[in-house]
N, C-alpha and C positions, 0 to 999 in steps of 0.2 A: 092479344085479346082484341076482339072487335067491339068497339064501344057502341055500335049501332044495335048489336044483338044483346050484349050483356047488360043486366040491370045495374042500377047505380050501386046497390049494396054489394054486388059481386066485385065491381071495380074498386070500391073503397076497401073491401076486405083484402083483395089482392094487393093493393097499394100498401096498406099498413102491415100486412103480413110480410111483405118484402122488406119494409123498413125494420121490422122486428128481427127478421132473419139476419140482416146486415149487422145489427147491433150484437146479436148473439154470436155471429161469426167473428166479430172483432174481440169479443170477450173470451172466446174459447182459448186463446193463447195466454190468458192472464188469470190463472186460478186464484192467485192471491187477491187480486182486485175483486173477482167475483165473490169470494167468500167474505171479503171485507164489506161488500155491499150487502150481503146477507146478514152479517153481524150488525150493520147499521140499521137495516129494517127491523131486526129484532130489538135493538136499542130503542128505536122510535116506538115500537109496539109496547114495550114494557113501560116506557115513560107515559104513554097514553093510558095504560091500565092503572098506573099509579095515580095519574091525574083524575081519572073518573071513578076509581075504586069500584069497578063493575066489569061487566062483560066476561064473566067466568066461563060461560058455555062456549063462547068464541075461543077462548084460550084452550079449553078442553079439546075442541075440534082441531085447533091448530096443532096441539101436541099429538093427537092421534094421527093426523096427516103426516107429521114429520117422522113419527115412529114407523108408520107404514111405508113411507118412502125409503127410510134407512134399511128396513128389513128386505125390501125389494132390491135395494142396491147391493146388499151383502148375500144375495142368493145367486148361486151359479146359473148360467144360461142352460136351458134345456131341462130344468127340473120343474115338476108341477108346483103350483102355488102352495103356500102354507095352509091356505083355507081348504085345499083339496086333499089334505093329509089323511082325512078319514077314509077316502077311497083307497082301495088296495091296488096300487099301481107299481109294477115292477120295472122301475127305471133306475139304472145305475149310472153314476158319473163315468164319463170316459176315463180310461186309465191314463193318468198323466205321470210323467216322471218328475223328479224333484226339481228339475230346472225349468219346467213349464208351469206357469200359474194357471189357475182356472179363469174362465171368462165370466165377468159379471153379467147379470141379466139386464142391467140398466147402466148406461154410461154415467160418469160423474157429472157431465153437463146436464143430463136429464134430471138427476137428483137435485142439482142446484136450481134448475128451472122450476121444478115442482115445489120446492121449499120456498123460493122467492114468490111464486104465484100464490101459495097459501098465505104467506105473510102479508102480501099486498091486499088480498081479500080480507084478511083478518083486520088489518089496519083500516080498511074502508068500512068494515062492519062496525067498528067502534064509533063511527060518526052517525049511526042510525039507531035511534032508540028502540026500534022493533027487535033488534038482535040482543038487547040487554034483558035476557030472560031471568026472572027472579029464581035464584037457587042459593041454597046454603052452601057456601064454597068448601067448608071442610068435608062435607059428604061427597061433593064432586071430586075433590082432590083425592080422597080415599078410594073412590071408584076408579079414578085414573090410575092410581098406583096398582090396584087390583088388576085392571085390564093389562097394564104393562107386564106384571108378573106372569099372568096367564099366557100372554102373547109370547113372552120370551121362553117360557117352559115349552110351549108348542114349537117355537123356532129351534130350540136346542134338541128336541126330539127329531125334528126335520134334519138338522145337521148330523145327528148320530145315524139316522136311517140311511142317508145318502153319503156319509163319510167325508164331509168337508168341514173346514173351519175358516174363520175370518182371515187367518194368516195365510191360507192357500192362495189368496188373490195376489199377494205382494211378492211371491217368490220370483226371483230373476235368474 
């Protein structure tokens, strides 16, 4: 990079994105440590919620993000999104034998990155009063359960239409 031409924000972005990439590259080989870190952030977030007794909308959004990431993780590569299910698309999974697993549309490290990013943003949001929207939490929780049920019904239809299951990814 030529520092005479590039503005300061471009150089700073490049510098910190390289540091971030080095950290991620070191963590790729340690899935246990990665998911322990994820559990730690979840523990910190739950403690913050118990301490404040609020931020239910932030928790709702975190839950929706985690569910969306998990569904993308368990969808095979090459299929349309679940949201595009209403369109009539004739895509079939490639014929695979019993010894070849399906390929996920999102790698496990990307799932971890998305969940960690969502948890960090949620933890940060609990420190700002503007994100503490007044809501009656039993209604929000009921709505969250309803959204999960509808989403999983749609996902199960997607699985039946394209003929795959969660177990197809782990065949060796």
